[in-house]
C-alpha positions in Angstrom: 59.0 -148.5 -42.4 58.3 -145.8 -39.7 60.4 -142.9 -39.9 58.6 -140.7 -37.6 55.8 -140.3 -35.1 54.2 -137.9 -32.3 51.3 -136.7 -31.5 48.3 -134.5 -33.2 45.5 -134.4 -30.2 45.2 -135.1 -26.4 44.8 -138.6 -27.2 45.6 -139.1 -31.0 49.2 -139.4 -32.3 50.7 -139.7 -35.8 53.3 -142.3 -37.5 54.6 -141.8 -40.9 55.8 -144.5 -43.1 58.1 -144.7 -45.9 57.5 -147.0 -49.2 60.1 -146.3 -51.7 60.3 -142.7 -51.7 56.6 -142.1 -50.9 55.4 -141.5 -47.8 52.1 -142.7 -45.9 50.6 -140.9 -43.0 48.4 -142.6 -40.2 46.4 -140.7 -37.4 45.5 -143.4 -34.9 43.9 -142.8 -31.6 40.6 -142.0 -29.9 38.9 -138.3 -29.7 39.5 -135.2 -31.6 42.7 -134.1 -33.8 44.0 -131.0 -32.5 43.3 -127.6 -34.4 46.2 -125.9 -35.6 46.3 -122.0 -36.4 48.2 -122.7 -39.2 49.7 -125.4 -41.7 53.2 -124.7 -40.4 51.9 -125.5 -36.8 51.2 -128.7 -38.1 53.7 -131.4 -36.3 54.5 -133.7 -39.4 54.5 -130.3 -41.4 58.1 -131.3 -42.8 56.6 -134.4 -44.6 53.4 -132.3 -46.4 55.1 -132.7 -49.7 55.7 -136.4 -50.3 52.5 -137.7 -48.4 50.7 -139.6 -51.1 48.2 -141.0 -48.6 46.5 -140.2 -45.3 44.9 -143.0 -43.1 42.9 -141.8 -40.3 42.2 -145.3 -38.4 38.8 -145.6 -36.5 38.6 -144.2 -33.2 39.7 -140.7 -34.1 36.5 -138.6 -34.2 37.2 -134.9 -36.0 39.9 -133.9 -38.5 41.4 -130.7 -36.9 41.9 -127.5 -38.6 44.8 -127.0 -41.0 45.3 -131.0 -40.5 46.4 -131.6 -44.1 46.3 -128.3 -45.6 48.5 -128.1 -48.7 49.6 -131.8 -48.9 50.0 -131.5 -52.4 51.7 -135.0 -53.3 48.3 -136.5 -51.6 46.1 -138.8 -54.2 44.3 -141.0 -51.3 42.1 -140.3 -48.0 41.0 -143.2 -46.2 38.4 -142.0 -43.4 36.6 -144.1 -40.7 32.8 -144.0 -40.0 33.2 -142.2 -36.7 34.5 -138.8 -38.0 32.1 -136.5 -37.7 33.9 -133.1 -38.6 36.4 -131.6 -41.3 38.2 -128.8 -39.7 39.1 -125.4 -41.2 41.3 -126.0 -43.9 41.5 -129.6 -43.5 42.5 -130.8 -46.6 43.0 -127.1 -48.4 44.8 -126.8 -51.6 45.3 -130.7 -51.9 45.9 -130.5 -55.6 46.4 -133.9 -56.6 43.3 -135.1 -54.7 41.4 -136.3 -57.4 38.6 -137.7 -55.2 37.4 -138.2 -51.9 34.8 -140.3 -49.8 33.6 -138.9 -46.8 32.2 -141.2 -44.3 28.9 -142.1 -42.8 28.9 -140.1 -39.3 30.5 -137.1 -40.8 28.3 -134.0 -40.0 30.0 -130.9 -40.7 32.5 -130.1 -43.6 33.9 -126.7 -42.2 35.1 -123.6 -43.8 37.9 -123.6 -46.6 38.1 -127.5 -45.8 38.1 -128.7 -49.3 39.1 -125.0 -51.2 41.6 -124.9 -53.9 41.5 -129.0 -54.6 41.9 -128.1 -58.3 42.1 -131.6 -59.5 39.4 -133.1 -57.6 36.4 -134.4 -60.0 34.0 -136.2 -57.6 33.2 -136.6 -54.1 30.8 -138.9 -52.1 29.2 -137.5 -49.5 27.6 -139.1 -46.4 23.5 -139.1 -45.5 24.5 -138.0 -42.1 25.9 -134.6 -43.6 24.2 -131.5 -42.0 26.0 -128.2 -42.9 29.0 -127.6 -45.5 30.2 -124.3 -44.2 31.7 -121.0 -46.0 33.7 -121.7 -48.9 34.1 -125.2 -48.2 34.6 -125.9 -51.8 36.0 -122.5 -53.1 38.1 -122.6 -56.0 37.8 -126.5 -56.5 36.4 -125.6 -59.9 36.9 -129.2 -61.7 34.5 -131.1 -59.5 32.1 -132.4 -61.8 30.4 -135.7 -60.0 29.0 -135.2 -56.6 27.8 -139.0 -55.2 25.2 -138.6 -52.0 24.4 -141.6 -49.7 20.2 -139.7 -49.6 17.7 -138.7 -51.9 17.2 -135.2 -53.2 14.0 -134.7 -50.2 16.5 -135.9 -47.8 19.2 -133.1 -49.2 16.8 -130.2 -49.1 15.6 -130.8 -45.7 19.1 -132.0 -43.8 21.7 -130.2 -45.5 22.6 -126.4 -44.9 24.8 -125.0 -47.5 26.6 -121.8 -47.1 26.0 -120.0 -50.5 27.9 -116.4 -49.2 29.8 -115.1 -52.0 29.3 -117.8 -54.1 31.4 -119.8 -52.0 30.3 -123.4 -52.7 29.4 -122.8 -56.6 31.7 -125.9 -57.7 30.0 -128.0 -55.2 26.4 -126.9 -56.5 26.9 -126.8 -60.2 28.3 -130.3 -60.3 26.1 -133.3 -61.3 24.2 -135.0 -58.2 23.7 -138.7 -58.2 21.4 -139.6 -55.5 20.0 -142.8 -54.1 16.2 -143.6 -54.1 15.7 -144.1 -50.8 17.4 -143.0 -47.7 19.6 -145.4 -45.6 17.2 -144.6 -42.5 14.5 -145.8 -44.6 16.0 -148.9 -45.2 16.9 -149.6 -42.2 13.6 -149.1 -40.7 12.0 -151.2 -43.6 14.5 -154.1 -42.8 13.4 -154.1 -39.0 9.7 -154.2 -40.3 10.8 -157.0 -42.8 12.3 -158.9 -39.8 9.6 -158.4 -37.2 6.8 -159.9 -40.4 9.1 -162.7 -40.6 9.4 -163.4 -36.9 5.3 -163.6 -36.7 5.4 -160.2 -34.5 6.9 -159.1 -31.7 3.6 -158.6 -29.6 3.3 -154.8 -30.7 0.7 -153.3 -32.8 2.7 -151.0 -35.9 1.3 -148.5 -37.9 3.3 -147.7 -40.4 3.2 -144.8 -42.8 5.2 -144.4 -46.2 6.1 -140.5 -47.4 4.5 -141.0 -51.2 5.3 -137.4 -52.0 6.2 -137.0 -55.9 6.4 -133.1 -57.1 3.9 -131.8 -59.5 1.2 -134.3 -58.7 -2.2 -132.9 -60.1 -3.7 -133.6 -56.2 -2.6 -135.5 -53.5 -0.2 -138.6 -53.4 -2.7 -139.9 -51.1 -3.0 -142.6 -48.1 -1.2 -145.5 -47.6 -0.8 -147.3 -43.9 0.6 -150.9 -43.2 -0.8 -151.9 -39.9 1.4 -154.7 -38.6 -0.7 -157.0 -35.6 1.0 -158.6 -32.6 1.3 -162.0 -34.1 2.7 -160.7 -37.4 -0.8 -160.7 -39.3 -0.7 -157.7 -42.1 -3.3 -155.3 -42.8 -2.9 -152.6 -45.9 -5.2 -149.9 -45.6 -5.4 -147.9 -48.8 -2.8 -147.9 -51.5 -2.0 -143.9 -52.7 -2.6 -142.4 -56.4 -1.5 -143.9 -59.2 1.4 -141.3 -60.0 3.1 -142.6 -56.8 3.4 -146.1 -57.7 6.8 -146.4 -57.7 7.2 -145.1 -54.1 4.3 -147.3 -53.2 6.2 -150.2 -54.7 9.5 -149.5 -52.8 8.1 -149.6 -49.8 5.6 -152.6 -50.3 9.2 -154.3 -51.7 11.2 -152.9 -48.8 8.8 -154.6 -46.2 9.5 -157.9 -47.6 5.8 -158.3 -47.8 4.9 -161.5 -49.3 1.3 -161.8 -48.1 -1.7 -159.5 -46.7 -4.2 -160.9 -44.0 -6.4 -158.0 -45.1 -6.4 -155.4 -47.8 -8.8 -152.3 -46.9 -10.2 -149.7 -49.0 -11.9 -146.8 -47.0 -13.3 -145.3 -50.4 -12.9 -145.2 -54.0 -11.5 -142.1 -54.7 -8.0 -142.4 -57.0 -5.8 -141.2 -54.4 -6.7 -144.1 -52.2 -7.2 -147.1 -54.8 -4.6 -145.8 -57.3 -2.2 -148.6 -56.9 -4.3 -151.7 -55.0 -4.2 -153.4 -58.3 -0.4 -153.0 -58.8 -0.1 -154.0 -55.2 -2.2 -157.1 -55.4 -0.8 -158.4 -58.9 2.9 -157.9 -57.5 1.9 -160.2 -54.7 0.0 -162.8 -56.4 2.3 -162.7 -59.6 5.7 -161.5 -58.3 5.8 -162.9 -55.2 3.6 -166.0 -56.1 2.0 -164.6 -52.3 -1.8 -164.1 -51.4 -4.6 -161.3 -50.5 -6.7 -163.4 -47.8 -9.5 -160.7 -47.1 -10.4 -157.7 -49.1 -12.5 -155.6 -46.3 -14.4 -152.4 -48.2 -17.7 -150.8 -48.4 -19.0 -151.8 -51.6 -19.1 -148.2 -52.8 -18.2 -148.0 -56.7 -17.6 -144.9 -58.3 -18.1 -143.9 -61.9 -14.9 -145.7 -62.8 -14.5 -149.7 -63.1 -11.2 -149.5 -61.1 -13.1 -151.1 -57.9 -14.8 -153.6 -59.8 -11.9 -154.6 -61.7 -10.1 -154.9 -58.3 -13.1 -156.7 -56.9 -12.7 -159.1 -59.8 -9.2 -159.9 -59.8 -8.8 -160.6 -56.1 -12.2 -162.8 -56.2 -10.1 -164.7 -59.7 -7.5 -165.4 -56.9 -8.9 -166.5 -53.9 -9.1 -163.5 -51.9 -11.7 -163.3 -49.8 -14.4 -160.6 -50.3 -15.7 -158.9 -47.0 -18.0 -156.2 -48.8 -20.6 -154.0 -47.3 -18.5 -152.8 -44.3 -21.0 -150.6 -42.1 -20.9 -149.1 -38.7 -20.9 -151.8 -36.1 -18.9 -154.1 -37.8 -16.5 -155.8 -35.7 -13.0 -157.8 -36.1 -10.5 -159.1 -33.9 -7.0 -159.8 -35.7 -4.1 -160.8 -33.5 -5.5 -159.9 -30.0 -6.5 -156.3 -31.4 -10.1 -155.5 -31.5 -11.2 -153.2 -34.5 -14.7 -151.5 -34.7 -15.9 -149.8 -37.5 -18.1 -146.2 -37.0 -18.6 -145.4 -40.5 -20.2 -145.6 -42.9 -23.9 -146.2 -42.9 -26.3 -148.0 -45.2 -28.0 -144.3 -45.8 -24.8 -143.3 -47.3 -24.9 -145.7 -50.4 -26.4 -143.7 -53.0 -24.2 -143.3 -55.7 -26.2 -141.5 -58.0 -26.7 -138.8 -55.3 -23.3 -138.4 -54.3 -20.9 -136.0 -55.7 -17.0 -136.8 -56.0 -16.5 -134.7 -52.6 -19.4 -136.4 -50.9 -17.8 -139.9 -51.4 -15.3 -138.7 -48.6 -17.8 -139.3 -46.3 -18.4 -142.8 -47.2 -14.8 -143.5 -45.7 -14.3 -146.4 -43.4 -13.7 -145.2 -39.9 -12.0 -147.8 -37.8 -10.4 -147.8 -34.5 -7.9 -150.3 -33.2 -8.0 -151.3 -29.6 -5.0 -153.6 -28.1 -5.1 -153.5 -24.5 -5.2 -149.5 -23.3 -3.9 -148.6 -26.4 -5.8 -147.3 -29.2 -5.6 -146.2 -32.9 -8.3 -144.1 -34.8 -8.2 -143.9 -38.8 -10.8 -142.3 -40.8 -9.8 -142.0 -44.6 -11.0 -138.3 -45.8 -14.2 -137.7 -43.1 -15.4 -134.1 -43.7 -16.2 -131.8 -40.5 -20.3 -132.6 -41.0 -19.7 -136.1 -40.8 -17.1 -135.5 -37.9 -19.9 -133.6 -36.2 -22.5 -136.2 -36.9 -20.5 -139.0 -35.7 -19.1 -136.8 -32.4 -23.1 -136.7 -31.8 -23.6 -140.4 -32.2 -20.7 -142.0 -30.5 -18.8 -139.2 -28.2 -16.5 -140.3 -26.2 -16.1 -143.8 -27.7 -14.1 -142.1 -30.7 -11.5 -141.2 -28.3 -7.8 -142.7 -29.5 -4.6 -141.7 -27.7 -3.2 -142.0 -31.7 -5.1 -140.8 -34.6 -4.6 -140.1 -38.3 -6.0 -137.1 -39.4 -9.0 -136.8 -41.7 -8.4 -136.2 -45.1 -4.8 -135.7 -45.0 -4.7 -132.9 -42.6 -6.7 -130.8 -45.0 -8.7 -127.6 -43.6 -11.8 -129.2 -44.7 -11.6 -131.9 -41.7 -10.4 -132.3 -38.2 -12.5 -129.9 -36.4 -12.1 -128.5 -32.9 -15.1 -130.6 -32.0 -13.6 -133.6 -33.6 -9.8 -133.2 -31.8 -11.6 -132.5 -28.5 -13.5 -135.7 -28.9 -11.3 -138.0 -30.2 -8.6 -136.1 -27.6 -5.4 -137.7 -29.6 -1.9 -137.5 -27.8 0.1 -138.3 -31.3 -1.6 -137.5 -34.8 -0.6 -139.1 -38.3 -1.0 -137.0 -41.4 -0.4 -139.1 -44.6 -0.2 -135.6 -46.9 2.0 -133.9 -49.3 3.4 -130.5 -48.3 0.0 -129.4 -47.0 0.5 -126.0 -45.2 -1.7 -125.8 -42.8 -0.2 -123.3 -40.5 -3.4 -122.6 -38.3 -3.5 -126.1 -37.9 -0.1 -126.9 -36.8 -0.2 -124.1 -34.3 -3.4 -125.5 -32.7 -2.1 -128.9 -32.5 0.9 -127.2 -30.9 -1.1 -125.6 -28.1 -3.3 -128.3 -27.6 0.1 -130.5 -26.9 -0.5 -132.8 -29.7 2.6 -134.6 -31.5 1.6 -134.2 -35.5 3.9 -136.3 -37.4 3.3 -135.1 -41.3 5.3 -137.9 -43.5 6.1 -134.9 -45.9 8.3 -133.6 -42.9 9.1 -136.7 -41.2 9.4 -139.4 -44.1 8.5 -143.0 -43.4 6.8 -142.8 -39.9 6.4 -146.1 -37.4 4.3 -145.8 -34.5 4.2 -149.0 -32.4 2.3 -149.7 -29.2 2.1 -152.1 -26.5 -0.6 -153.3 -24.5 -0.3 -150.7 -21.8 -0.7 -147.2 -23.9 3.3 -147.3 -24.4 4.0 -145.3 -27.6 7.1 -145.0 -29.7 7.3 -143.4 -32.5 10.1 -143.6 -35.1 10.9 -141.4 -37.8 12.9 -141.4 -41.0 13.8 -137.6 -40.9 
C-alpha cells in the first residue's frame, strides 16, 4: 500500500509502500535525482529507519547526494543500468546492507558514497566504472569480496581509485574476482562471428587481439585475423605459446570453425607458437578445416615447422610452400601481392635467429581504393632494400608496424614511403616513446593492442576506414 509520495528531482519522484511493518522506497522518473546538503534535507527522511528496500526504476540517471544516507534498515537495493553516478554520501552508513550490485553504465562512485557500511561484505562493480572517489568505502571494514565485470588489465587501465588518507583501503584490500575477457571484447567478437556466419558484409577486416601476458620471456607475438568481404578468413601468425590461452579465447570467441588460409610470416616462436594448437582445435574440436597453408618454406632449427606442415598435410590442407616476392592472390575481391622474401634469402645455415626476421612475408592487401600492408618482423636494413626496389608500390593507408613496433624497424624512410594514415602494432607494453612522438608529428593514428586491447580495422572499397577498439 502506498503511504506517501513526492518529488526528489526536476523530473524524478518518490513513493513509499508499506509491506506489513516494513517499507519499500521507489524512485522513478527521468533524469538525475536532486542533490541534498545533508541527510535531514531528503524529502523522505522521516521513513529512513523503516525502509528495507530501495528500488530505482529505469529512467533515473544519477543517485543524488545523501539520497539514502543512514538508511539503517536497508538490506536490498535495485539500481537500473541507466544510472551513471552515485553522489556524495549516497549510501553512507547503511549499516544493515550486506551486498550491493552496481549496474553497467555506472561511471563514478562519489566521495563517501559507501562509507561506514559496516555490514557490507561484497560489492559488484560494472565494467563501465571509471572513478572511485575520495573515501568512497571508508570504514566499510567488513568488505571482503569485489566482483568486477572486467579483467585485471581493464581495472588497471580504466578505473581511477582515490588512495588519499587510505580512504579506500577496505575496497583495495578485498579479494577481487575478475572476468577472463571484457564485455566489450565479447561484444566485438560476437559481431565478427555474425559477419563470418553471414558470409561477409562487403568490407575487409583486420582484427588484432591483445595477447599480452605478464612476465613472458620475450614478446607475446603476432596474430591477425583477416576477414574478407565475402566471408573468407585468413589467420596470419599465432603468437607465442605462453599466450596460448589468450589466443584460444580469441579464436573460440570469433566462432571460427574453418580457415581458408593460414599464413606463417616466418618461423620464430612468437609467430608460430600456437599454430599447431589452432590447427588441432579447428580439425579435432570443431570438426572444421584449414584449406591452404601459406608460408615461405623456411624451416628453423627446431622441428615445429615440419610438424605443423605434416599435420596439416595429413588433414587435407593444401601446402602453398615457397611463397616469394611476386606471388599474387585474389581472395573475395581483395588483391594480395607479396613483396618479400626472395629466393636468395633462403640459406638456413647462414641465417642467425635475428636475420630470420628479414625472411618475413611482406603482403599488401588492396580492396578497391583501400590498402593494408603487413610485414612480420622486417628490420630497417630490409626496409631500405625494399623501398629502393619497390618505392611507392609499398604505399598503404593502413599498415602493421614491423617487428611489433620495435626500434629495430619502422625507419623514417619506411614510414615516408608507406605513408600510412593508420598504424597497428601487435605488441606488449613496448614503450618506444620517441616513435610514438614521431607518429604524432606525422599525424599517423597508432593503435597498440597493449593499450587499446582487441582492435578491429575495417575498410570498404572507397578508402573508408573504421577502427573499433576494446579500450
